[in-house]
Backbone as JSON, one array per atom type, in Angstrom:
{
  "sequence": "XXXXXXXXXXXXXXXXXXXXXXXXXXXXXXXXXXXXXXXXXXXXXXXXXXXXXXXXXXXXXXXXXXXXXXXXXXXXXXXXXXXXXXXXXXXXXXXXXXXXXXXXXXXXXXXXXXXXXXXXXXXXXXXXXXXXXXXXXXXXXXXXXXXXXXXXXXXXXXXXXX",
  "N": [[0.45, -1.0, 0.02], [0.64, 2.17, -1.29], [1.21, 5.04, 0.18], [-0.09, 8.54, 0.25], [0.4, 11.22, 2.22], [-0.58, 14.46, 3.55], [-0.42, 18.13, 4.46], [-1.87, 20.35, 6.43], [-1.08, 23.12, 8.4], [-1.33, 25.32, 11.78], [-0.77, 25.54, 14.76], [0.63, 24.09, 15.62], [-0.11, 21.35, 16.23], [-1.88, 19.96, 13.82], [0.44, 18.94, 12.65], [1.05, 17.04, 14.73], [-0.72, 15.15, 15.0], [-1.19, 14.27, 12.27], [1.66, 13.07, 12.32], [1.23, 11.41, 13.52], [-0.36, 9.24, 12.21], [1.06, 9.44, 9.73], [3.4, 7.94, 9.9], [1.9, 5.33, 11.27], [0.51, 4.68, 8.84], [3.78, 4.32, 7.51], [4.25, 1.69, 7.86], [2.26, -0.23, 7.13], [3.19, 0.33, 4.17], [4.39, 2.25, 1.48], [5.16, 5.64, 2.74], [3.74, 8.63, 1.49], [4.5, 11.69, 2.56], [3.18, 15.49, 3.05], [4.31, 18.47, 3.2], [1.32, 21.3, 3.93], [2.25, 24.41, 2.54], [2.48, 27.86, 1.89], [3.92, 30.29, -0.24], [4.0, 33.28, -0.38], [2.38, 35.08, 1.34], [1.37, 33.79, 4.32], [1.78, 34.95, 6.66], [0.88, 37.73, 6.74], [-1.89, 39.55, 7.4], [-4.07, 40.25, 5.92], [-3.84, 39.51, 3.25], [-4.35, 36.93, 4.42], [-6.46, 37.09, 4.42], [-8.33, 37.46, 2.48], [-7.91, 35.45, 0.08], [-9.19, 34.16, 2.34], [-11.56, 33.92, 1.04], [-11.37, 33.97, -1.72], [-9.97, 31.59, -2.81], [-8.45, 30.66, -5.71], [-6.19, 32.13, -5.84], [-4.55, 31.71, -4.12], [-0.63, 31.08, -2.95], [0.83, 28.06, -3.74], [3.75, 25.65, -2.41], [4.79, 23.3, -4.77], [2.67, 19.97, -4.14], [2.35, 16.76, -4.65], [-0.09, 15.65, -6.95], [-1.57, 14.61, -8.15], [-2.85, 11.63, -7.46], [-2.62, 9.09, -8.95], [-1.01, 6.66, -8.79], [-1.01, 6.36, -5.75], [-2.68, 4.69, -3.08], [-4.16, 5.55, -0.67], [-5.01, 8.85, 0.49], [-4.4, 10.86, 2.76], [-5.17, 13.47, 4.4], [-4.86, 15.74, 6.74], [-6.18, 18.63, 9.1], [-6.93, 21.33, 9.35], [-8.77, 23.22, 11.5], [-10.41, 26.66, 11.3], [-12.4, 28.35, 12.89], [-14.67, 26.75, 10.47], [-14.26, 26.91, 8.22], [-11.34, 25.07, 6.42], [-7.44, 25.48, 5.93], [-6.95, 28.12, 3.52], [-4.69, 27.47, 1.8], [-4.67, 24.25, 2.34], [-7.16, 24.47, 1.28], [-7.05, 24.93, -2.29], [-5.02, 23.02, -2.74], [-6.56, 20.36, -1.92], [-8.55, 20.76, -4.04], [-7.35, 20.29, -6.85], [-6.4, 17.5, -6.28], [-6.16, 15.31, -8.34], [-7.55, 11.95, -10.28], [-9.05, 10.74, -8.46], [-11.04, 8.24, -8.22], [-12.44, 5.63, -6.77], [-10.78, 6.19, -5.58], [-8.95, 5.67, -1.24], [-9.94, 7.88, 1.24], [-8.32, 9.59, 3.81], [-10.21, 11.81, 5.32], [-8.17, 14.07, 8.39], [-10.34, 15.21, 10.73], [-8.73, 18.31, 12.94], [-10.14, 19.72, 15.41], [-11.64, 22.77, 17.73], [-14.69, 23.77, 18.05], [-17.15, 21.43, 17.44], [-19.24, 20.9, 15.95], [-18.26, 23.26, 13.71], [-16.11, 21.97, 12.84], [-17.7, 19.42, 11.83], [-19.18, 20.76, 9.7], [-16.8, 21.65, 8.13], [-16.16, 20.21, 7.23], [-18.88, 18.56, 5.61], [-17.86, 20.57, 3.36], [-15.82, 19.61, 2.58], [-15.6, 17.4, 1.8], [-18.19, 17.25, -0.23], [-16.26, 19.24, -2.19], [-14.59, 17.31, -2.89], [-15.46, 14.74, -3.59], [-16.63, 16.28, -6.15], [-14.74, 15.72, -7.58], [-14.32, 12.36, -8.44], [-15.44, 9.54, -7.4], [-14.38, 9.01, -4.58], [-13.61, 6.42, -1.56], [-14.31, 8.06, 0.98], [-13.2, 8.85, 4.44], [-14.21, 9.73, 7.9], [-12.01, 11.95, 10.33], [-12.82, 13.24, 13.86], [-10.29, 14.94, 15.38], [-9.93, 16.62, 18.95], [-9.23, 19.55, 19.23], [-7.91, 19.27, 22.85], [-8.07, 16.86, 22.82], [-5.63, 16.11, 21.54], [-2.54, 16.24, 22.41], [-3.69, 13.09, 24.14], [-2.68, 9.8, 24.02], [-3.74, 7.98, 24.06], [-5.89, 7.66, 22.54], [-6.54, 9.22, 20.11], [-4.29, 7.6, 18.45], [-5.85, 5.24, 18.16], [-8.38, 6.11, 17.25], [-7.14, 6.88, 14.62], [-5.73, 4.13, 13.8], [-8.71, 2.86, 12.98], [-8.75, 4.45, 11.13], [-7.4, 4.13, 10.08], [-7.62, 1.85, 9.49], [-10.54, 0.78, 7.87], [-10.16, 1.66, 6.24], [-7.85, 0.07, 4.45]],
  "CA": [[-0.44, -0.25, 0.07], [1.89, 3.13, -1.1], [0.14, 6.49, 1.12], [-0.1, 10.19, 0.38], [-0.32, 12.31, 3.17], [-0.93, 15.91, 2.68], [-2.14, 18.89, 6.44], [-1.52, 22.17, 6.92], [-0.87, 22.81, 10.45], [-1.35, 26.18, 12.35], [-0.18, 26.05, 15.61], [1.5, 22.29, 15.95], [-1.62, 20.71, 16.94], [-2.56, 19.17, 13.38], [0.59, 18.77, 12.31], [1.54, 16.39, 15.56], [-1.9, 14.53, 14.2], [-0.11, 13.75, 11.35], [3.16, 12.49, 11.93], [1.09, 9.06, 14.26], [-1.43, 9.0, 10.92], [1.93, 9.11, 9.13], [3.74, 7.0, 10.94], [0.74, 3.88, 10.76], [0.58, 4.05, 7.36], [4.05, 3.96, 7.0], [4.19, 0.59, 8.6], [1.73, -0.39, 6.38], [3.59, 0.38, 2.99], [5.39, 3.29, 1.94], [4.63, 6.72, 2.44], [5.22, 10.44, 1.8], [4.9, 12.79, 3.56], [4.03, 16.46, 2.0], [3.42, 20.25, 4.32], [0.72, 22.7, 2.98], [2.92, 25.72, 2.25], [2.38, 29.26, 1.15], [5.14, 30.77, -0.95], [3.78, 34.81, 0.23], [1.28, 35.88, 2.31], [1.41, 33.32, 5.77], [1.78, 36.76, 7.8], [0.1, 38.88, 5.68], [-3.69, 38.47, 7.77], [-4.87, 40.58, 4.92], [-3.72, 38.34, 1.91], [-4.45, 36.06, 4.44], [-8.23, 37.34, 4.62], [-8.79, 37.75, 1.12], [-7.32, 33.96, 0.3], [-10.86, 33.0, 2.72], [-12.76, 34.35, 0.67], [-10.54, 33.3, -3.17], [-8.36, 30.59, -2.15], [-7.38, 29.89, -6.03], [-5.09, 33.23, -5.77], [-3.25, 31.53, -2.84], [0.34, 30.47, -4.48], [1.54, 27.05, -2.78], [4.07, 25.07, -2.65], [4.24, 22.75, -5.1], [2.88, 18.6, -3.92], [1.85, 15.46, -6.37], [-2.18, 15.66, -6.46], [-2.05, 13.34, -9.32], [-3.77, 10.67, -7.28], [-2.83, 7.83, -10.06], [0.25, 6.0, -8.27], [-1.59, 5.99, -4.87], [-3.92, 4.2, -2.77], [-4.54, 6.65, 0.04], [-4.54, 10.09, 0.35], [-4.62, 11.06, 4.95], [-6.22, 15.18, 4.47], [-4.06, 16.78, 7.89], [-7.49, 19.38, 7.82], [-7.1, 21.99, 11.12], [-10.16, 24.18, 11.66], [-11.04, 27.32, 12.56], [-13.48, 29.39, 11.57], [-15.13, 25.4, 9.92], [-13.31, 26.06, 6.95], [-9.94, 24.44, 6.36], [-6.46, 27.31, 5.43], [-6.92, 28.46, 1.86], [-3.09, 26.58, 0.92], [-5.47, 23.06, 2.04], [-8.45, 23.95, 0.32], [-6.31, 24.64, -2.97], [-4.49, 21.55, -2.65], [-8.18, 19.17, -2.3], [-9.06, 21.1, -5.1], [-5.78, 20.65, -7.38], [-6.97, 16.72, -6.79], [-6.52, 14.09, -9.81], [-7.17, 10.51, -9.9], [-10.02, 10.55, -6.85], [-11.93, 7.55, -8.24], [-11.78, 5.09, -5.97], [-8.94, 6.3, -3.92], [-9.8, 5.84, -0.6], [-9.17, 8.85, 1.6], [-8.78, 9.8, 5.68], [-10.11, 13.28, 6.38], [-8.85, 14.53, 9.96], [-10.04, 17.17, 10.85], [-8.14, 18.3, 14.28], [-10.71, 21.51, 15.63], [-11.53, 23.13, 18.54], [-15.73, 23.06, 17.88], [-17.13, 19.93, 16.25], [-20.53, 22.09, 14.93], [-17.28, 23.91, 13.14], [-15.9, 20.17, 12.38], [-18.92, 19.2, 10.77], [-19.26, 21.96, 8.28], [-15.77, 21.44, 7.11], [-15.87, 17.92, 6.49], [-19.69, 18.14, 4.37], [-17.92, 20.95, 2.68], [-14.18, 18.48, 1.78], [-16.18, 15.88, 1.01], [-18.75, 18.06, -1.94], [-14.75, 18.7, -3.26], [-14.18, 15.92, -3.22], [-16.8, 14.07, -3.86], [-16.86, 16.85, -7.77], [-13.95, 15.27, -8.81], [-14.89, 11.52, -8.7], [-15.89, 8.79, -6.15], [-13.64, 8.52, -3.44], [-14.23, 6.05, -0.49], [-14.29, 9.1, 2.38], [-13.47, 8.3, 6.05], [-13.22, 11.59, 8.72], [-11.65, 11.0, 11.82], [-12.8, 14.79, 14.23], [-10.17, 15.46, 17.04], [-10.66, 18.13, 19.6], [-8.37, 19.85, 20.36], [-8.02, 18.67, 23.11], [-7.22, 15.11, 23.1], [-4.28, 15.47, 20.78], [-2.0, 15.1, 22.73], [-5.19, 11.85, 24.33], [-2.28, 9.39, 22.68], [-4.54, 6.09, 23.96], [-7.48, 8.34, 21.55], [-5.14, 9.7, 19.11], [-3.83, 5.83, 17.48], [-6.77, 4.57, 18.54], [-8.71, 6.55, 16.69], [-6.15, 6.66, 13.4], [-5.66, 2.67, 13.65], [-9.22, 2.5, 13.3], [-10.26, 4.66, 10.68], [-6.38, 3.92, 7.95], [-7.78, -0.15, 9.37], [-11.39, 0.47, 7.87], [-9.91, 2.28, 4.3], [-7.31, -0.62, 3.98]],
  "C": [[0.88, 1.71, -0.25], [0.69, 4.2, -0.41], [0.63, 7.57, 0.55], [-0.37, 11.0, 2.09], [0.51, 13.07, 3.42], [-1.76, 16.61, 4.63], [-0.35, 20.2, 5.61], [-1.22, 22.49, 8.68], [-0.5, 24.23, 11.01], [-0.64, 26.11, 13.33], [0.34, 24.59, 16.52], [0.49, 22.07, 15.76], [-1.97, 19.13, 15.6], [-1.13, 18.45, 12.94], [1.55, 16.74, 13.55], [0.1, 15.05, 15.6], [-1.6, 13.06, 12.54], [0.71, 12.89, 11.06], [2.37, 11.67, 12.28], [0.46, 9.57, 13.16], [0.29, 8.49, 9.83], [2.93, 7.77, 9.52], [3.46, 5.59, 10.84], [0.74, 3.86, 9.42], [1.86, 3.67, 7.31], [4.46, 2.48, 7.54], [3.19, -0.74, 7.27], [2.54, -0.76, 4.85], [4.53, 1.5, 2.81], [4.24, 4.79, 1.86], [5.19, 8.48, 2.25], [4.34, 11.28, 1.92], [4.64, 14.99, 3.2], [3.14, 18.17, 3.49], [2.9, 21.15, 3.0], [1.64, 23.76, 2.65], [2.75, 27.13, 1.91], [3.53, 29.8, 0.96], [4.34, 31.85, -0.33], [2.55, 34.1, 0.54], [0.92, 35.19, 3.9], [0.74, 34.1, 6.77], [1.42, 37.28, 7.68], [-1.43, 38.57, 6.02], [-4.73, 39.68, 6.49], [-5.06, 40.4, 3.68], [-4.54, 36.72, 3.02], [-6.43, 36.04, 4.44], [-8.83, 37.06, 3.65], [-8.63, 36.63, -0.05], [-8.85, 33.24, 1.29], [-11.73, 33.2, 1.95], [-12.53, 33.25, -1.62], [-9.28, 32.74, -3.11], [-7.56, 29.82, -4.1], [-6.49, 31.37, -6.45], [-3.94, 32.88, -4.76], [-2.24, 31.03, -3.88], [1.14, 29.31, -3.58], [2.82, 26.37, -3.54], [3.61, 23.97, -3.66], [4.94, 20.59, -4.59], [2.39, 17.79, -4.26], [0.85, 16.37, -5.06], [-2.21, 14.2, -8.07], [-2.57, 12.05, -8.52], [-3.18, 9.13, -7.4], [-1.2, 7.06, -9.25], [0.05, 5.58, -6.14], [-2.55, 5.51, -4.67], [-4.14, 4.58, -1.7], [-4.0, 7.85, 0.07], [-5.26, 10.4, 2.18], [-4.27, 12.63, 3.81], [-5.17, 15.56, 5.96], [-4.83, 17.93, 7.96], [-7.34, 20.44, 9.32], [-8.07, 22.39, 10.8], [-10.5, 25.56, 12.01], [-11.99, 27.9, 11.42], [-14.57, 28.8, 10.92], [-15.21, 26.16, 8.16], [-11.58, 25.65, 7.27], [-8.49, 25.77, 6.02], [-6.77, 26.43, 4.42], [-6.31, 28.14, 1.45], [-4.09, 24.52, 1.16], [-6.4, 23.24, 1.46], [-7.6, 24.27, -1.45], [-6.41, 24.02, -3.62], [-6.24, 21.01, -3.07], [-8.24, 20.27, -3.51], [-9.09, 21.22, -6.24], [-5.77, 18.93, -7.66], [-7.38, 15.96, -7.86], [-6.38, 12.81, -9.02], [-7.72, 10.0, -8.87], [-10.13, 8.93, -7.33], [-11.86, 5.99, -8.7], [-10.61, 4.58, -5.26], [-9.8, 6.23, -2.15], [-9.14, 7.09, 0.37], [-9.54, 9.31, 2.95], [-8.92, 11.39, 5.34], [-9.91, 13.68, 7.33], [-8.41, 16.19, 10.58], [-9.82, 18.04, 12.37], [-9.12, 19.98, 14.93], [-10.8, 21.45, 17.25], [-13.7, 23.06, 18.42], [-15.95, 22.35, 17.33], [-18.61, 19.93, 15.28], [-18.71, 22.8, 13.31], [-16.75, 22.93, 12.23], [-16.81, 19.35, 11.74], [-19.0, 19.8, 9.36], [-18.01, 22.27, 7.42], [-15.98, 20.81, 6.42], [-17.78, 17.63, 5.23], [-18.77, 19.39, 3.23], [-16.29, 20.45, 1.41], [-14.57, 17.52, 0.57], [-17.3, 16.49, -0.45], [-17.85, 18.05, -2.34], [-14.83, 17.94, -4.12], [-14.61, 15.16, -3.97], [-16.7, 15.11, -5.92], [-16.08, 16.48, -8.56], [-13.42, 13.29, -9.38], [-15.13, 11.11, -7.87], [-15.44, 8.14, -5.32], [-14.16, 7.33, -2.16], [-12.57, 7.22, 1.06], [-14.8, 8.58, 3.88], [-12.75, 9.29, 6.41], [-13.11, 11.02, 10.18], [-11.66, 12.44, 12.51], [-10.89, 13.47, 15.34], [-9.81, 16.47, 16.94], [-9.79, 18.36, 19.36], [-7.28, 19.84, 21.11], [-7.84, 17.64, 23.56], [-6.12, 15.14, 22.02], [-3.28, 14.8, 21.72], [-2.69, 13.63, 23.98], [-4.16, 11.25, 23.54], [-2.74, 8.32, 22.57], [-5.63, 6.9, 22.9], [-6.59, 8.03, 20.31], [-5.05, 7.92, 18.53], [-5.22, 5.25, 17.61], [-8.02, 4.84, 17.31], [-8.71, 7.08, 15.11], [-6.55, 5.27, 12.83], [-6.72, 2.41, 12.46], [-9.57, 3.5, 11.52], [-8.88, 4.6, 9.51], [-7.51, 1.91, 8.78], [-9.19, -0.4, 8.22], [-11.13, 1.57, 5.77], [-9.12, 1.26, 3.49], [-7.05, -1.53, 3.88]]
}
């Protein structure tokens, strides 16, 4: 099994969770990991506000977006005000060859309602591009460092799709 792990992290919580997932996916086969990074604009609050409404203007570093060589795509998604980051949203909209692919969307959130709203939006975007098998994992910020719970939630999602 070959996996592609892609994430964006505001404060490190999503990075922590995603690296745990990458470790587990690596045990099942080859796993590549990439952090979505802005080329310009992360520090500029005006640009970030603009990008929130017009994510197609965001410039991000190149990350593989063609999933034809991968069996699993794991997305580490920080939820802020019921939305993913604009950089990650741009990446998700660029993903290709997702028909019958396994996609694990891991939402790291503060408010559950925000995470559910974000998940509905991401699912709709992914399903426009094909017919993937999507497993959602919801991890509240307060449980990010609860090793037992985190391992159980990630392993359940990975085993469900692999």
